[in-house]
C-alpha positions as CSV (number, residue, x, y, z in Angstrom):
1,M,-43.1,4.5,108.7
2,H,-40.0,3.8,110.8
3,V,-37.3,1.4,109.7
4,S,-34.6,0.1,111.9
5,L,-31.2,-0.5,110.2
6,T,-27.9,-2.0,111.5
7,P,-25.1,0.5,111.9
8,E,-23.4,-1.1,108.9
9,L,-26.5,-0.5,106.7
10,E,-26.8,3.1,107.9
11,A,-23.1,3.7,107.0
12,R,-23.6,2.2,103.5
13,I,-26.6,4.5,102.9
14,K,-24.7,7.5,104.2
15,A,-21.8,6.6,101.9
16,K,-24.2,6.6,98.9
17,V,-25.5,10.0,99.9
18,D,-22.0,11.3,100.5
19,S,-21.0,10.1,97.1
20,G,-23.3,12.7,95.6
21,L,-25.3,10.1,93.6
22,Y,-28.3,10.5,95.9
23,N,-29.7,13.6,97.7
24,N,-30.8,11.7,100.8
25,A,-31.3,8.4,102.5
26,S,-34.9,8.0,101.2
27,E,-33.6,8.1,97.6
28,V,-31.1,5.3,98.3
29,V,-33.8,3.2,99.9
30,R,-36.3,3.8,97.0
31,E,-33.6,2.9,94.5
32,A,-32.8,-0.3,96.4
33,L,-36.4,-1.3,96.5
34,R,-36.7,-0.6,92.7
35,F,-33.7,-2.8,92.2
36,V,-35.2,-5.6,94.3
37,E,-38.5,-5.5,92.4
38,T,-36.7,-5.4,89.0
39,H,-34.4,-8.3,89.8
40,E,-36.7,-10.4,92.1
41,E,-37.5,-13.0,89.4
42,W,-33.8,-13.4,88.6
43,V,-32.9,-13.8,92.3
44,N,-35.7,-16.3,92.8
45,E,-34.4,-18.3,89.8
46,L,-30.9,-18.3,91.3
47,K,-32.3,-19.5,94.7
48,L,-34.3,-22.2,92.9
49,A,-31.3,-23.4,90.9
50,R,-29.3,-23.6,94.2
51,L,-32.1,-25.6,95.9
52,R,-32.1,-28.0,92.9
53,E,-28.4,-28.5,93.3
54,Q,-28.7,-29.2,97.0
55,L,-31.5,-31.6,96.3
56,Q,-29.4,-33.5,93.8
57,E,-26.6,-33.6,96.3
58,G,-29.0,-35.2,98.8
59,I,-30.4,-37.7,96.3
60,L,-27.0,-39.0,95.1
61,P,-26.2,-40.9,98.3
62,L,-29.8,-42.3,98.3
63,N,-29.3,-43.6,94.7
64,Q,-26.1,-45.2,95.9
65,G,-27.9,-47.1,98.6
66,Q,-26.5,-44.9,101.4
67,G,-29.9,-43.9,102.8
68,I,-31.6,-44.8,106.0
69,R,-35.1,-46.4,105.7
70,V,-37.7,-45.1,108.2
71,D,-40.9,-47.0,108.2
72,S,-42.8,-45.5,111.1
73,K,-43.2,-42.4,113.3
74,A,-41.4,-44.1,116.1
75,G,-38.5,-44.8,113.7
76,L,-38.5,-41.2,112.6
77,D,-38.5,-40.0,116.3
78,R,-35.5,-42.3,116.9
79,L,-33.7,-40.9,113.9
80,F,-34.3,-37.3,115.1
81,D,-33.1,-38.2,118.6
82,D,-30.0,-39.7,117.2
83,I,-29.3,-36.6,115.2
84,K,-29.9,-34.4,118.2
85,T,-27.5,-36.4,120.4
86,G,-24.9,-36.5,117.7
């Protein structure tokens, strides 16, 4: 398997190896993958919480009557055109 990394990521991996905590780059990558797997549920919960916050931010103006009613595909197309043209 071949993995392409940015120069910044390569430097970070090299720094971990140079610190003496890891013997080689493969150990750093394996540890990172273990961390991701261990914390994946937590990260997903954080993402979901942020998405819920953003949803509430979007709903608030609608609840205050500040929304735009779109009743047809043509109306939706016009709305998107207006958004595109600014």
